N, C-alpha and C positions, 0 to 999 in steps of 0.2 A: 826393124827393131820393134820388139814388143814393149809397150808401155805399161807400167804398173800403177801409175798415178795420173791424175788429171789436175789441171789448175783449179783452185777453188774459185767459186763464183763471186764470193765476197771475201775481201781481205787478201792476205799474202800467203803463198805456199801452195801445197797440193794435198789431195786426198786420195787414198787407195781406191783402185777400181778393179783389181784382179786379186786372185788368191795369193799371188807372190807379194804384192804390195801389202796386203793384210798380214801375211806371215812375217814380213820384215818389220812391220809396225808392232805387232804383238811380241815378237822376239826382243825388240828394242825396249819396250815397256817392261817385259819380264826381267831383262838385264838390269834395268834401273831399280826395279823393286828388290831384286837380289842384292844389289849394291847397298841400297838403303838398309836392308835387314842386316847386312854384315857390319855396317857402320853403327847401327843401333845396338848390336850385340857387343860392341867394343872391339872389333876386329883389329888386332895388332896395335902397334904404337903409333906415334906421330908420323913416322916415315911411311908406314903401311897405309895410313889414311891418305897421305899425299899421293901415293902410287895409285890407290883406288880412285881418287878424284881425278887424277890424270887419265886413267883408263876410261872413266866416265866421259870426260871431255873428248877423248879420242873416239869413243863409240858414238857420241853425239855428232861429231863432225862427219864421221863415216856414214851415219844414217842420213844426214842431210844431203851429203854428196850423192849417195845412191839414189835417194828420192828425187833430187834435182835432175840427175842424168836419165832417170826412168820416167820422167813426166812428159806427157804429150802436150807441149806448149811451154811458153816462157813463164817464169815466176815473176810476177809483178803485182802491185796493188790493184785490186779489182773492186768496182762498185756495183756489180751485177752484170747484166747483159750489155756488152759493148755494141755500138752502132754497127760495126763490121760483122758481128756475129749474128745479127738479126736476119 
């Protein structure tokens, strides 16, 4: 399996290390910007806004899941270099 992300050295989560990881991250950010612009422009009524926000939540969950599956290592809180990594 090829990994697109590696665990962060400090904190929780992962960071992109391949072009696929960067592409996924950039596409996710572009999607969020597009959604913000649609909401800013008054896209649809109240029900349309709920649908857009639900789609945003679904996209966020999907992004986190793909990132988690494509990370070389476990997601956990890190304080820097661990003793076993030295």
